C-alpha positions as CSV (number, residue, x, y, z in Angstrom):
1,M,12.4,21.7,8.7
2,R,12.3,21.2,5.0
3,V,15.4,23.3,4.4
4,L,17.4,21.4,7.1
5,L,16.4,18.1,5.6
6,A,17.4,19.3,2.1
7,L,20.8,20.3,3.3
8,L,21.4,17.0,5.2
9,L,20.0,14.7,2.6
10,G,20.1,16.5,-0.7
11,G,23.1,14.5,-1.8
12,L,21.0,11.3,-1.7
13,W,18.9,12.5,-4.6
14,A,21.9,12.4,-6.9
15,L,22.5,8.8,-5.8
16,S,19.1,7.6,-6.7
17,A,19.0,6.6,-10.3
18,C,16.2,6.4,-12.9
19,A,16.0,3.1,-14.7
20,A,13.6,2.2,-17.5
21,P,13.6,-1.6,-18.0
22,P,13.7,-3.0,-21.5
23,A,10.3,-3.8,-23.2
24,S,9.0,-7.3,-22.4
25,S,5.7,-9.1,-22.5
26,T,6.2,-10.6,-19.1
27,P,7.6,-9.2,-15.8
28,S,10.8,-10.6,-14.4
29,A,12.9,-10.2,-11.3
30,E,15.4,-8.3,-13.4
31,A,13.0,-5.3,-13.3
32,S,13.9,-4.9,-9.6
33,S,17.1,-3.5,-8.2
34,A,20.2,-5.6,-9.0
35,S,21.6,-4.8,-5.6
36,P,21.6,-7.8,-3.2
37,S,19.2,-7.4,-0.3
38,P,18.8,-9.2,3.0
39,S,16.0,-11.8,3.5
40,P,12.5,-10.3,3.3
41,V,11.6,-12.1,6.5
42,E,14.4,-10.3,8.3
43,Q,13.4,-6.9,7.0
44,S,9.6,-7.2,7.3
45,P,8.3,-4.4,9.6
46,R,7.1,-5.9,12.9
47,P,5.0,-4.2,15.5
48,S,6.2,-4.3,19.1
49,A,4.6,-6.7,21.6
50,A,2.8,-3.8,23.2
51,E,1.4,-2.8,19.8
52,S,0.3,-6.3,19.2
53,A,-1.7,-6.6,22.4
54,E,-5.5,-6.7,22.2
55,G,-7.3,-3.4,22.6
56,N,-9.6,-3.0,25.6
57,Q,-13.3,-2.6,25.3
58,G,-14.2,1.0,24.4
59,D,-17.0,3.1,25.7
60,E,-18.4,3.7,22.2
61,E,-21.1,1.5,20.7
62,S,-19.8,-1.8,19.4
63,R,-20.9,-2.8,15.9
64,P,-19.9,-6.0,14.2
65,A,-18.4,-5.6,10.8
66,Q,-20.3,-6.9,7.8
67,K,-18.6,-9.9,6.2
68,L,-17.9,-9.8,2.5
69,K,-16.8,-12.3,-0.1
70,V,-13.9,-11.8,-2.5
71,E,-14.6,-12.6,-6.1
72,I,-11.7,-12.9,-8.5
73,L,-12.5,-11.2,-11.9
74,Q,-9.1,-11.3,-13.6
75,T,-5.5,-12.3,-13.0
76,F,-2.5,-10.4,-14.2
77,P,1.3,-11.1,-14.2
78,H,3.3,-9.3,-11.5
79,D,7.1,-8.9,-11.0
80,R,8.0,-11.5,-8.4
81,G,11.0,-9.4,-7.5
82,A,8.7,-6.5,-6.3
83,Y,8.4,-6.3,-2.5
84,T,5.0,-4.5,-2.9
85,Q,4.3,-1.8,-0.3
86,G,1.9,0.5,-2.0
87,L,-0.4,0.4,-5.0
88,L,-2.5,3.1,-6.8
89,W,-4.4,3.3,-10.1
90,H,-4.1,6.5,-12.2
91,Q,-5.0,7.1,-15.8
92,G,-5.1,3.5,-16.8
93,K,-1.7,2.6,-15.2
94,L,-0.7,1.0,-12.0
95,F,1.8,2.9,-9.8
96,E,3.7,0.8,-7.2
97,S,6.0,1.4,-4.3
98,T,8.4,-1.4,-3.5
99,G,10.5,-2.0,-0.3
100,L,13.6,-3.6,1.1
101,Y,16.9,-1.8,1.6
102,G,18.8,-1.7,-1.7
103,A,15.7,-2.7,-3.7
104,S,13.2,0.0,-3.0
105,S,11.6,1.9,-5.9
106,V,8.7,3.8,-7.3
107,R,7.3,2.4,-10.6
108,R,4.7,2.8,-13.3
109,V,3.5,-0.6,-14.5
110,D,1.4,-1.8,-17.4
111,L,-1.4,-3.9,-15.9
112,Q,-2.0,-6.3,-18.7
113,S,1.6,-7.4,-19.1
114,G,3.1,-6.6,-15.7
115,R,5.9,-4.8,-17.5
116,V,7.6,-2.0,-15.6
117,E,7.4,1.0,-17.9
118,Q,9.1,3.6,-15.7
119,R,11.0,3.3,-12.5
120,R,13.1,5.3,-10.0
121,D,15.2,3.5,-7.5
122,L,15.5,4.9,-4.0
123,D,18.8,5.4,-2.2
124,Q,19.9,2.3,-0.3
125,A,19.3,4.2,3.0
126,F,15.6,4.1,2.3
127,F,13.0,1.3,2.7
128,G,10.0,2.3,0.5
129,E,6.5,2.0,1.9
130,G,3.0,3.4,1.1
131,L,2.3,5.4,-2.0
132,E,-0.4,8.0,-2.9
133,R,-1.0,10.6,-5.6
134,I,-2.0,14.2,-4.9
135,G,-2.6,16.1,-8.2
136,D,0.7,16.0,-10.2
137,R,2.7,14.5,-7.3
138,L,3.3,11.1,-5.9
139,V,3.9,10.8,-2.1
140,Q,5.9,7.8,-0.9
141,L,6.5,6.9,2.7
142,T,9.7,5.4,4.1
143,W,9.6,2.8,6.9
144,L,12.0,4.0,9.5
145,S,13.6,7.2,8.0
146,G,10.7,9.5,9.0
147,L,10.6,11.0,5.5
148,A,7.8,11.4,3.0
149,L,9.3,11.6,-0.6
150,Y,7.4,13.8,-3.1
151,W,7.9,12.8,-6.8
152,D,6.7,14.3,-10.0
153,V,4.0,11.9,-11.2
154,E,5.1,12.1,-14.9
155,T,8.8,12.2,-14.7
156,F,9.5,10.7,-11.3
157,E,11.8,13.6,-10.6
158,P,12.2,14.4,-6.9
159,I,10.4,17.5,-5.6
160,E,11.1,17.5,-1.8
161,F,11.6,15.5,1.4
162,V,9.2,16.2,4.3
163,G,9.8,14.8,7.8
164,Y,7.4,13.1,10.1
165,R,7.6,11.2,13.4
166,G,7.1,7.5,13.6
167,E,7.0,4.6,11.1
168,G,5.6,4.7,7.6
169,W,3.5,1.8,6.4
170,G,0.4,2.6,4.3
171,L,-0.8,5.8,2.8
172,C,-4.0,7.1,1.1
173,F,-5.6,10.5,0.4
174,D,-9.3,11.2,1.2
175,G,-9.5,14.4,-0.8
176,Q,-8.5,16.6,2.2
177,R,-6.0,14.6,4.3
178,L,-3.2,12.1,3.8
179,I,-3.9,9.1,6.0
180,R,-0.9,7.1,7.3
181,S,-0.7,3.7,9.0
182,D,2.2,2.5,11.1
183,G,1.4,-1.1,11.8
184,T,-0.6,-0.4,15.0
185,A,-4.3,0.2,15.4
186,T,-3.9,4.0,14.9
187,L,-4.4,6.0,11.7
188,Y,-2.7,9.4,11.4
189,F,-4.1,12.4,9.5
190,H,-1.6,14.7,7.7
191,D,-1.8,17.9,5.7
192,P,-1.1,16.9,2.1
193,E,1.1,19.9,1.4
194,S,3.2,20.2,4.6
195,F,2.7,16.7,6.0
196,E,1.9,18.3,9.3
197,L,0.1,16.0,11.7
198,L,-3.5,17.0,12.0
199,G,-4.9,14.2,14.3
200,S,-5.4,10.5,14.6
201,V,-8.0,7.8,15.2
202,E,-7.9,4.4,16.7
203,V,-9.5,1.6,14.5
204,R,-11.9,-0.7,16.4
205,E,-14.0,-3.6,15.5
206,D,-16.6,-5.0,17.9
207,G,-15.0,-3.0,20.7
208,R,-11.5,-4.2,20.1
209,A,-8.5,-2.4,18.5
210,V,-7.5,-3.7,15.1
211,H,-3.7,-3.9,15.0
212,F,-1.3,-4.5,12.1
213,L,-3.0,-2.0,9.7
214,N,-0.8,-1.8,6.6
215,E,-1.5,-0.7,3.0
216,L,-4.4,1.7,2.7
217,E,-6.8,2.8,0.0
218,C,-9.3,5.8,0.5
219,I,-12.6,5.6,-1.3
220,D,-15.3,8.3,-0.5
221,D,-15.6,8.3,3.3
222,G,-14.1,4.9,3.8
223,I,-10.5,3.6,4.2
224,W,-9.6,0.0,3.1
225,A,-6.6,-1.6,4.8
226,N,-4.6,-4.7,4.5
227,V,-4.3,-6.4,7.9
228,Y,-0.7,-7.5,8.1
229,K,0.0,-11.2,8.4
230,T,-3.6,-12.1,7.6
231,R,-5.6,-12.7,4.4
232,D,-8.1,-10.0,5.4
233,F,-9.0,-6.5,4.3
234,V,-11.1,-4.2,6.4
235,R,-13.1,-1.1,5.5
236,I,-12.8,1.6,8.1
237,D,-15.1,4.6,8.7
238,G,-12.8,7.6,8.2
239,A,-14.7,9.7,10.8
240,T,-15.1,7.2,13.7
241,G,-12.4,4.6,13.1
242,G,-15.0,1.9,13.3
243,V,-14.6,-1.2,11.0
244,T,-17.7,-1.5,8.8
245,H,-16.8,-4.4,6.6
246,R,-14.2,-7.3,6.6
247,A,-13.3,-9.3,3.5
248,G,-11.3,-12.5,3.7
249,A,-9.2,-13.3,0.6
250,A,-8.5,-17.0,1.1
251,V,-9.9,-17.5,-2.4
252,V,-6.8,-15.8,-3.8
253,F,-4.5,-18.4,-2.3
254,D,-6.8,-21.1,-3.6
255,A,-6.4,-19.6,-7.1
256,A,-2.7,-19.6,-6.8
257,R,-2.6,-23.2,-5.8
258,A,-4.8,-24.0,-8.8
259,E,-2.0,-22.6,-11.0
260,N,0.6,-24.5,-9.1
261,I,1.9,-21.3,-7.7
262,D,3.5,-21.7,-4.3
263,L,3.1,-18.5,-2.2
264,S,4.7,-20.1,0.9
265,G,8.1,-18.7,-0.2
266,A,6.7,-15.2,-0.7
267,D,5.9,-12.7,1.9
268,Y,2.5,-11.5,3.0
269,M,-0.4,-10.1,1.1
270,N,0.0,-6.4,0.6
271,G,-1.2,-3.8,-1.8
272,I,-4.7,-2.6,-2.6
273,A,-5.8,-0.1,-5.3
274,Y,-9.3,0.9,-6.4
275,R,-10.1,0.8,-10.1
276,P,-13.2,2.9,-10.8
277,A,-15.9,1.6,-13.1
278,E,-16.2,3.0,-16.6
279,K,-19.6,4.3,-15.7
280,G,-19.4,6.8,-12.8
281,D,-22.4,5.4,-10.9
282,D,-21.2,1.8,-10.9
283,V,-19.0,0.3,-8.2
284,G,-15.5,-0.4,-9.4
285,T,-13.0,-3.2,-8.6
286,F,-9.9,-3.7,-6.5
287,L,-6.4,-4.7,-7.6
288,I,-4.6,-6.7,-4.9
289,T,-1.3,-8.5,-4.7
290,G,1.4,-9.4,-2.2
291,K,5.1,-8.9,-1.4
292,L,7.1,-10.9,-4.0
293,W,4.0,-12.3,-5.6
294,P,4.0,-13.4,-9.3
295,R,0.3,-12.5,-9.7
296,L,-1.9,-9.5,-9.3
297,Y,-5.7,-10.1,-8.9
298,E,-8.6,-7.9,-9.9
299,V,-11.3,-8.6,-7.4
300,A,-14.7,-7.4,-6.2
301,F,-15.9,-7.3,-2.6
302,V,-19.4,-8.6,-2.5
303,D,-22.1,-8.8,0.2
304,D,-24.6,-11.6,0.8
305,D,-27.0,-10.1,-1.7
306,G,-24.4,-10.2,-4.5
307,Q,-23.9,-6.4,-4.4
308,R,-20.4,-4.9,-4.8
309,V,-19.1,-2.8,-1.9
310,K,-16.4,-0.1,-2.2
């Protein structure tokens, strides 16, 4: 399978170019691809009507999710030209996958300034999606191409293409399996080396399927997910698929309005990365943003007792 894909698509690697933007204290749309792209609204992945239908009551025990508050800790600049599809934190740097045909890329970003330090553009045939790191490799999904792109984490040089069936949305690694979302209520488990499908689980909350699962972040035995077209994040039990916590991030939109930032012209909230605490026993924070957003927020998810949840 990998050999066939390499023969058919190997020429596309030569067409994807590395670009290191000039040093700057603030991000700009120039850091994204100069190629024109269609409207983000037209290109946003949409589930089918069948996928959007409410799930039926399951036989398993129904447990309501614990509601969490979102507290904003810091605000950082973010490239408004970045159609964010995946975020991860590694060795003090932010790694980001961006989407849209003709503007998709994988990037390393300085958090404080928002400056894109290193970047590799994808071929125009690819729409970049979720991003995760496994050792010295980055794994980037594509929306409709059915390909996982493996990159060297230091150089962004391509390593291989690996095929899979279905759409690619979010991606995270729980230490044993890569976990993929496709905009439905199902999460798929893949072998991190071969990307072979190992199984799946349906995500349910209070007996109902939770659709529109998008960007993912694995922490311990839990999986955090953006819920597409909403302001919510949900924490999912990786073993059962049950939603254990739900955090509504309306406060982020309030903060944007306080800065006179209009997010109505941007696309939806997307992107979540866990930033571990300096002390190993402490609960860390989350970095969140949206598609074409000019800000990235460091937040904590907090319960009614004021305790942080990860």
